[in-house]
C-alpha positions as CSV (number, residue, x, y, z in Angstrom):
1,X,-0.3,0.4,28.5
2,X,-2.9,-0.1,31.3
3,X,-4.6,-3.5,31.2
4,X,-7.8,-4.5,32.9
5,X,-7.8,-5.7,36.5
6,X,-10.3,-8.5,36.9
7,X,-13.6,-8.2,38.7
8,X,-14.6,-11.1,36.5
9,X,-11.6,-12.2,34.4
10,X,-13.7,-14.3,32.0
11,X,-16.1,-11.4,31.3
12,X,-13.3,-8.9,31.0
13,X,-11.2,-11.1,28.6
14,X,-14.3,-11.6,26.4
15,X,-15.1,-7.9,26.4
16,X,-11.6,-6.8,25.5
17,X,-11.3,-9.5,22.8
18,X,-14.6,-8.4,21.3
19,X,-13.5,-4.7,21.4
20,X,-10.3,-5.5,19.7
21,X,-12.1,-7.6,17.0
22,X,-14.5,-4.8,16.3
23,X,-11.6,-2.3,16.1
24,X,-9.8,-4.6,13.7
25,X,-12.9,-4.9,11.5
26,X,-13.1,-1.1,11.4
27,X,-9.5,-0.9,10.4
28,X,-10.1,-3.4,7.6
29,X,-13.0,-1.3,6.2
30,X,-10.8,1.8,6.4
31,X,-8.1,0.0,4.5
32,X,-10.4,-0.4,1.6
33,X,-11.3,3.3,1.7
34,X,-7.6,4.2,1.9
35,X,-6.9,2.0,-1.1
36,X,-9.6,3.7,-3.1
37,X,-8.2,7.1,-2.2
38,X,-4.7,6.1,-3.0
39,X,-5.7,4.8,-6.4
40,X,-7.7,8.0,-7.1
41,X,-4.5,10.0,-6.6
42,X,-2.1,7.7,-8.5
43,X,-3.7,5.4,-11.1
44,X,-7.3,6.1,-11.7
45,X,-8.3,7.5,-15.1
46,X,-9.9,10.9,-14.6
47,X,-13.3,9.8,-16.2
48,X,-13.7,7.4,-13.3
49,X,-14.0,10.3,-10.8
50,X,-17.8,10.3,-10.6
51,X,-18.2,6.6,-9.9
52,X,-15.3,6.6,-7.5
53,X,-16.9,9.4,-5.5
54,X,-20.1,7.4,-5.2
55,X,-18.1,4.2,-4.1
56,X,-16.2,6.2,-1.5
57,X,-19.4,7.8,-0.3
58,X,-21.1,4.5,0.2
59,X,-18.1,2.9,1.9
60,X,-17.7,6.0,4.2
61,X,-21.3,5.5,5.3
62,X,-20.7,1.9,6.0
63,X,-17.6,2.7,8.1
64,X,-19.5,5.4,9.9
65,X,-22.3,2.9,10.7
66,X,-19.9,0.4,12.2
67,X,-18.0,3.2,14.1
68,X,-21.3,4.3,15.7
69,X,-22.9,0.9,16.2
70,X,-24.6,-0.2,19.4
71,X,-22.4,-3.3,19.3
72,X,-19.2,-1.2,19.5
73,X,-20.7,1.0,22.3
74,X,-21.6,-2.2,24.3
75,X,-18.1,-3.6,23.8
76,X,-16.6,-0.3,25.1
77,X,-18.9,-0.3,28.1
78,X,-18.1,-3.9,28.9
79,X,-14.4,-3.2,29.2
80,X,-15.0,0.1,31.1
81,X,-17.2,-1.7,33.6
82,X,-14.4,-4.2,34.3
83,X,-11.7,-1.5,34.4
84,X,-12.6,2.2,34.2
85,X,-8.9,3.0,33.6
86,X,-8.4,0.7,30.6
87,X,-6.5,2.7,27.9
88,X,-7.9,0.7,25.0
89,X,-11.5,1.4,26.0
90,X,-10.6,5.1,26.6
91,X,-9.2,5.5,23.1
92,X,-12.1,3.7,21.5
93,X,-14.5,5.8,23.6
94,X,-13.0,8.9,22.1
95,X,-13.3,7.6,18.6
96,X,-16.8,6.5,19.2
97,X,-17.9,9.8,20.6
98,X,-16.2,11.6,17.7
99,X,-18.1,9.5,15.2
100,X,-21.5,9.6,16.9
101,X,-21.7,13.3,16.9
102,X,-21.6,13.2,13.0
103,X,-24.7,11.9,11.3
104,X,-24.3,9.3,8.6
105,X,-25.9,11.4,5.9
106,X,-23.3,14.2,6.7
107,X,-20.5,11.7,6.3
108,X,-21.8,10.7,2.9
109,X,-22.4,14.2,1.8
110,X,-18.9,15.3,2.9
111,X,-17.3,12.3,1.0
112,X,-19.1,13.3,-2.2
113,X,-18.3,17.0,-1.8
114,X,-14.5,16.5,-1.3
115,X,-14.2,13.9,-4.1
116,X,-15.8,16.5,-6.5
117,X,-13.7,19.3,-5.0
118,X,-10.5,17.3,-5.4
119,X,-11.2,16.6,-9.1
120,X,-12.1,20.3,-9.6
121,X,-8.8,21.3,-7.8
122,X,-6.8,19.1,-10.1
123,X,-8.4,20.7,-13.2
124,X,-8.1,24.2,-11.8
125,X,-4.5,23.7,-10.9
126,X,-3.7,22.2,-14.3
127,X,-5.4,25.1,-16.2
128,X,-4.4,27.8,-13.6
129,X,-8.1,28.8,-13.3
130,X,-9.1,29.3,-9.6
131,X,-12.7,30.0,-10.6
132,X,-13.1,26.3,-11.5
133,X,-12.5,25.4,-7.8
134,X,-14.0,28.4,-6.0
135,X,-17.5,27.1,-5.6
136,X,-16.3,23.7,-4.5
137,X,-14.0,25.3,-1.9
138,X,-17.0,27.3,-0.6
139,X,-18.9,24.1,-0.1
140,X,-15.9,22.4,1.6
141,X,-15.8,25.2,4.2
142,X,-19.5,25.3,4.5
143,X,-19.4,21.6,5.5
144,X,-16.4,22.3,7.8
145,X,-18.4,24.9,9.7
146,X,-21.3,22.4,10.1
147,X,-18.8,19.8,11.3
148,X,-17.3,22.1,13.9
149,X,-20.8,22.8,15.3
150,X,-21.6,19.1,15.4
151,X,-18.3,18.3,17.2
152,X,-18.5,21.2,19.6
153,X,-15.8,23.5,20.9
154,X,-15.1,25.9,23.8
155,X,-13.5,28.9,22.1
156,X,-13.8,28.8,18.3
157,X,-14.9,26.4,15.5
158,X,-11.3,25.9,14.3
159,X,-10.4,24.1,17.6
160,X,-13.0,21.4,16.8
161,X,-11.4,20.6,13.5
162,X,-7.8,21.0,14.7
163,X,-8.6,18.4,17.4
164,X,-9.1,15.8,14.8
165,X,-5.4,16.1,13.8
166,X,-3.7,17.1,17.0
167,X,-5.8,16.2,20.1
168,X,-6.0,18.9,22.7
169,X,-4.3,21.6,20.6
170,X,-5.9,25.0,20.2
171,X,-5.8,27.8,17.7
172,X,-4.6,30.2,20.5
173,X,-1.6,28.0,21.2
174,X,-0.7,27.8,17.5
175,X,-1.0,31.5,17.1
176,X,1.5,31.9,19.9
177,X,3.9,29.5,18.2
178,X,3.7,31.2,14.9
179,X,4.2,34.6,16.6
180,X,7.4,33.2,18.3
181,X,8.7,31.9,15.0
182,X,7.7,34.6,12.6
183,X,9.9,37.5,13.7
184,X,13.2,35.6,14.1
185,X,12.6,33.7,10.9
186,X,12.1,36.9,8.9
187,X,15.1,38.5,10.7
188,X,17.3,35.6,9.6
189,X,15.8,35.6,6.1
190,X,16.4,39.3,5.6
191,X,20.0,39.0,6.8
192,X,21.0,36.4,4.2
193,X,22.5,36.9,0.8
194,X,20.4,36.1,-2.2
195,X,20.5,32.3,-2.8
196,X,22.1,30.8,-5.9
197,X,20.2,27.7,-6.8
198,X,21.6,27.3,-10.3
199,X,23.4,24.0,-9.3
200,X,20.0,22.5,-8.4
201,X,18.1,24.0,-11.3
202,X,19.9,22.1,-14.1
203,X,18.3,19.3,-16.2
204,X,17.9,16.3,-13.9
205,X,16.3,13.5,-15.8
206,X,13.0,12.5,-14.1
207,X,13.5,8.8,-14.8
208,X,16.9,8.8,-13.1
209,X,15.4,10.6,-10.1
210,X,12.6,8.0,-9.9
211,X,15.2,5.2,-10.0
212,X,17.0,6.7,-7.1
213,X,13.9,7.1,-4.9
214,X,13.9,3.7,-3.3
215,X,17.5,4.1,-2.1
216,X,16.7,7.4,-0.5
217,X,13.6,6.0,1.2
218,X,15.6,3.1,2.6
219,X,18.4,5.5,3.8
220,X,16.1,6.8,6.6
221,X,14.8,3.3,7.6
222,X,11.8,2.8,5.3
223,X,11.3,-0.9,4.6
224,X,10.4,-1.3,0.9
225,X,9.5,-4.9,1.3
226,X,6.4,-3.6,3.1
227,X,5.9,-0.6,0.9
228,X,6.1,1.0,-2.5
229,X,6.6,4.4,-4.2
230,X,4.4,5.8,-6.9
231,X,4.0,9.1,-8.8
232,X,1.3,11.6,-7.9
233,X,0.5,15.3,-8.3
234,X,0.9,16.1,-4.6
235,X,3.2,13.7,-2.5
236,X,1.6,11.8,0.4
237,X,2.1,8.6,2.4
238,X,-0.8,6.2,2.9
239,X,-0.8,3.4,5.4
240,X,-3.1,1.0,3.6
241,X,-2.8,-1.9,6.1
242,X,-0.4,-4.1,7.9
243,X,2.6,-4.7,5.6
244,X,1.4,-2.2,3.1
245,X,2.6,1.4,3.5
246,X,2.6,3.4,0.3
247,X,4.7,6.5,-0.5
248,X,4.2,8.9,-3.4
249,X,6.4,11.5,-4.9
250,X,6.6,13.9,-7.8
251,X,9.9,14.7,-9.6
252,X,10.8,18.1,-11.2
253,X,13.1,18.1,-14.1
254,X,14.8,21.4,-13.3
255,X,14.6,21.3,-9.5
256,X,16.5,18.3,-8.0
257,X,15.5,18.8,-4.3
258,X,11.8,18.6,-5.2
259,X,12.0,14.8,-5.8
260,X,14.7,13.8,-3.3
261,X,13.3,15.5,-0.3
262,X,9.7,14.6,-1.2
263,X,10.7,11.0,-1.0
264,X,12.6,11.4,2.2
265,X,9.8,13.4,3.8
266,X,7.1,10.8,2.9
267,X,9.5,8.0,3.9
268,X,9.7,9.7,7.4
269,X,5.9,9.3,7.6
270,X,6.3,5.7,6.4
271,X,8.9,4.9,9.1
272,X,6.5,6.1,11.7
273,X,3.7,4.0,10.3
274,X,5.9,0.9,10.0
275,X,7.2,1.6,13.5
276,X,3.7,1.5,15.0
277,X,3.1,-1.7,13.0
278,X,6.3,-3.2,14.4
279,X,5.0,-2.5,18.0
280,X,2.3,-5.1,17.3
281,X,-0.3,-3.1,19.2
282,X,-4.0,-4.2,19.3
283,X,-6.2,-2.4,16.7
284,X,-7.7,-0.3,19.5
285,X,-4.5,1.8,19.9
286,X,-2.4,1.1,16.9
287,X,-2.7,4.6,15.4
288,X,-0.5,7.6,15.5
289,X,-0.3,10.1,18.4
290,X,-1.4,12.9,16.1
291,X,-0.3,14.6,12.9
292,X,2.1,16.9,14.8
293,X,4.0,13.8,15.8
294,X,3.7,12.3,12.3
295,X,5.1,15.5,10.8
296,X,7.9,15.5,13.4
297,X,9.1,12.3,11.9
298,X,8.8,13.4,8.3
299,X,10.5,16.7,9.0
300,X,13.2,15.2,11.2
301,X,14.2,12.7,8.5
302,X,13.8,15.2,5.6
303,X,15.6,18.1,7.2
304,X,17.5,17.4,10.3
305,X,18.9,14.2,8.8
306,X,18.4,14.6,5.1
307,X,19.9,18.1,4.8
308,X,22.8,17.4,7.1
309,X,26.4,17.2,5.9
310,X,27.1,13.8,7.6
311,X,24.2,12.3,5.8
312,X,25.4,13.5,2.4
313,X,29.0,12.5,3.1
314,X,27.7,8.9,2.9
315,X,25.0,9.2,0.2
316,X,26.4,11.9,-2.2
317,X,28.6,9.6,-4.3
318,X,25.5,7.7,-5.4
319,X,23.9,11.0,-6.5
320,X,27.0,12.1,-8.3
321,X,27.2,8.8,-10.2
322,X,23.6,9.3,-11.3
323,X,24.2,12.8,-12.5
324,X,27.9,13.0,-13.5
325,X,27.5,15.9,-15.9
326,X,25.7,18.1,-13.3
327,X,27.4,17.0,-10.1
328,X,30.6,15.2,-11.0
329,X,32.9,18.2,-10.3
330,X,30.9,19.5,-7.3
331,X,32.2,18.4,-4.0
332,X,29.9,17.3,-1.1
333,X,30.4,20.6,0.9
334,X,29.3,22.7,-2.1
335,X,26.3,20.5,-2.6
336,X,25.4,20.6,1.1
337,X,25.6,24.4,1.0
338,X,23.4,24.5,-2.1
339,X,20.6,22.5,-0.6
340,X,20.7,24.6,2.6
341,X,20.3,28.1,1.2
342,X,17.3,30.1,2.1
343,X,15.3,32.7,0.2
344,X,11.7,33.7,-0.5
345,X,10.0,31.0,-2.6
346,X,6.4,30.5,-3.8
347,X,5.8,26.8,-3.2
348,X,5.5,25.4,0.3
349,X,6.6,21.8,-0.4
350,X,9.8,23.2,-2.0
351,X,10.5,25.8,0.7
352,X,13.6,25.7,2.7
353,X,13.6,25.1,6.5
354,X,13.7,28.8,7.4
355,X,10.8,30.0,5.2
356,X,8.7,26.8,5.6
357,X,6.9,27.9,8.8
358,X,6.1,31.2,7.2
359,X,4.3,29.4,4.4
360,X,2.4,27.4,7.0
361,X,1.6,30.4,9.1
362,X,-0.2,32.2,6.3
363,X,-2.3,29.1,5.5
364,X,-3.2,28.9,9.2
365,X,-4.5,32.5,9.2
366,X,-6.3,32.1,5.9
367,X,-8.2,28.9,6.8
368,X,-9.0,30.2,10.2
369,X,-10.6,33.3,8.5
370,X,-12.4,31.1,5.8
371,X,-13.9,28.9,8.5
372,X,-15.0,31.9,10.6
373,X,-16.7,33.4,7.5
374,X,-14.4,36.5,7.6
375,X,-13.0,35.6,4.2
376,X,-15.1,34.4,1.2
377,X,-13.7,31.5,-0.9
378,X,-14.0,33.6,-4.1
379,X,-11.7,36.2,-2.5
380,X,-9.0,33.7,-1.6
381,X,-6.5,34.5,-4.5
382,X,-6.2,38.2,-3.5
383,X,-6.0,37.4,0.2
384,X,-3.4,34.7,-0.5
385,X,-1.2,37.1,-2.4
386,X,-1.5,39.6,0.3
387,X,-0.5,37.1,3.0
388,X,2.4,35.9,0.9
389,X,3.8,39.5,0.7
390,X,3.2,39.9,4.5
391,X,4.7,36.6,5.6
392,X,7.2,35.5,2.9
393,X,8.0,38.8,1.1
394,X,7.1,37.5,-2.3
395,X,4.0,37.4,-4.5
396,X,2.9,34.6,-6.8
397,X,2.4,35.3,-10.5
398,X,-0.4,32.8,-10.9
399,X,-2.9,30.9,-8.7
400,X,-1.2,27.6,-9.6
401,X,1.9,29.0,-7.7
402,X,-0.4,30.5,-5.1
403,X,-3.7,29.4,-3.6
404,X,-4.0,26.3,-5.9
405,X,-0.7,24.7,-5.0
406,X,-1.9,22.6,-2.0
407,X,-4.3,19.7,-2.2
408,X,-5.4,19.8,1.5
409,X,-8.5,22.0,1.3
410,X,-9.9,20.1,-1.6
411,X,-10.0,17.0,0.7
412,X,-11.6,19.0,3.5
413,X,-8.5,18.9,5.7
414,X,-9.1,22.1,7.6
415,X,-6.8,22.4,10.6
416,X,-4.1,20.1,9.1
417,X,-1.6,22.7,7.9
418,X,-0.5,23.9,11.4
419,X,0.6,20.3,12.2
420,X,3.5,20.8,9.8
421,X,4.9,23.5,12.0
422,X,4.1,21.6,15.1
423,X,6.1,18.8,13.5
424,X,9.1,21.2,13.1
425,X,8.7,22.4,16.6
426,X,8.5,18.8,18.0
427,X,11.4,17.7,15.8
428,X,13.7,20.4,17.1
429,X,12.8,19.4,20.7
430,X,13.4,15.8,19.9
431,X,16.8,16.6,18.4
432,X,18.0,18.0,21.7
433,X,17.0,14.8,23.4
434,X,18.5,12.6,20.6
435,X,21.8,14.5,20.8
436,X,22.0,13.8,24.6
437,X,21.3,10.1,24.2
438,X,23.2,9.5,20.9
439,X,26.2,11.8,21.1
440,X,27.9,10.2,18.1
441,X,24.8,10.7,15.8
442,X,26.8,12.5,13.2
443,X,29.4,9.7,13.0
444,X,26.5,7.2,12.5
445,X,24.9,9.2,9.7
446,X,28.3,9.6,8.1
447,X,28.6,5.8,8.1
448,X,25.1,5.4,6.6
449,X,23.8,3.9,9.9
450,X,20.2,4.9,10.7
451,X,19.1,2.1,13.0
452,X,20.1,3.6,16.4
453,X,18.1,6.8,15.6
454,X,15.1,4.8,14.3
455,X,15.3,2.6,17.4
456,X,15.3,5.8,19.6
457,X,12.1,6.9,18.1
458,X,10.7,3.3,18.2
459,X,11.1,3.2,21.9
460,X,9.8,6.7,22.7
461,X,7.1,7.2,20.1
462,X,6.2,4.3,17.9
463,X,5.8,1.7,20.6
464,X,3.1,3.8,22.3
465,X,0.8,4.0,19.3
466,X,-2.0,6.4,20.2
467,X,-2.0,5.8,23.9
468,X,-0.7,9.4,24.5
469,X,-1.3,12.6,22.7
470,X,1.5,14.2,20.7
471,X,2.1,16.7,23.4
472,X,2.2,14.1,26.1
473,X,4.7,12.0,24.1
474,X,6.9,15.0,23.6
475,X,6.9,15.7,27.3
476,X,7.6,12.1,28.2
477,X,10.5,11.9,25.7
478,X,12.1,15.4,26.2
479,X,10.9,16.6,29.6
480,X,9.5,19.8,27.8
481,X,6.1,21.1,26.9
482,X,5.7,22.3,23.3
483,X,8.1,25.3,22.8
484,X,9.3,27.1,19.7
485,X,12.6,28.1,21.3
486,X,14.6,25.0,20.3
487,X,13.4,25.4,16.7
488,X,14.5,29.0,16.6
489,X,17.9,28.0,18.0
490,X,18.2,25.3,15.4
491,X,17.4,27.6,12.6
492,X,19.9,30.2,13.9
493,X,22.5,27.5,14.0
494,X,21.6,26.3,10.4
495,X,21.3,29.7,8.8
496,X,22.8,32.3,11.1
């Protein structure tokens, strides 16, 4: 991290201290907003939705006022005057400019719209009636188009929104990655025998799965003394504040991987958040490098670690003991083979590694078209089904299994989906570097030891907070720019 060089040490120290204080106060306000959102998704009675939307809208406006204040601008300028290369001032300058281009009234309107949209999505998904959500989705994308214009872009509106999740990334680069992944993924998929998931589709008591969840979160390095796990409709991880990282999961009675790997996936996000916290960075730079990097951690721990044979050679006896009737006579090799089969499936969060990027690719194309006005929200179900046939080779029988399965658009998270595939791409590139530096990784996983791997990521990713972009961190850690080739090689090794 670059620190200021003194023209006037006293002035500079005062300026940087003030900047850090303002950044911490903004973090505190956002913690309250995050807690309201977490509660909305986990504990809040549904009749409270209207008042909660108003509360979140008000607090969002207050956060926006503070993030665009003259006081914050003056603090940034004070540090910049003392040291034009100060990293903390540079990051706060980016956040300030991103915030000042969006009017306060727009922030409040967007907060209200997405709160209503999320409640409508939950009802529509529950009743399998897309029409209950369609008008809300139309408003979400209308606001997204307005936001893109306010933020500005060079090539297309999508880039302006994508930049909020992965700084510097563009739709053109993503389109190239999906193109590089799509053909070999389909080639591998079409070469495989039909999967037999009967072992995983037995009755697995949800309460037993829930009781196992903490041990699986801890198995990849998540510290439960600074976190918790709760139920939700759509799993997520929420970093509320220092010492408070919350995971959520859902458990499916007749599909064992749904709960286990949701927990490990979200724990991977939590490990990243706790790792940045462990770095004890000032509030000016204590964020993540981007959602691509965040997803690289969740996908690395969920798939590269969590679906590996060495991992299960250590942890499988606990699962067998919990489900003796279903798994007692099944050895670890057979279980490992069962969780690593591939076949066309309808639900993204339950998709295997090979088909997962196909699910993301079709969402990327659809939201890009929705944002550009080339696809109307009311026409989404038909377009979704068509893209599923085109990308995955299967068509949903209902909107609940199709265009209503994901929560992201109801929250206005346009441009988020591609970061899942970026995470897979980054993770495969990180794996090559990890293997070079930790040649006995498999032996460590077989022994239930995760700390050397977590420490590798701590040094190369977590300790840097948001000083670098995800792409810059990747290059620093691996010596490579973003490239789909290692992921293709990894998938061929796993499935070919």
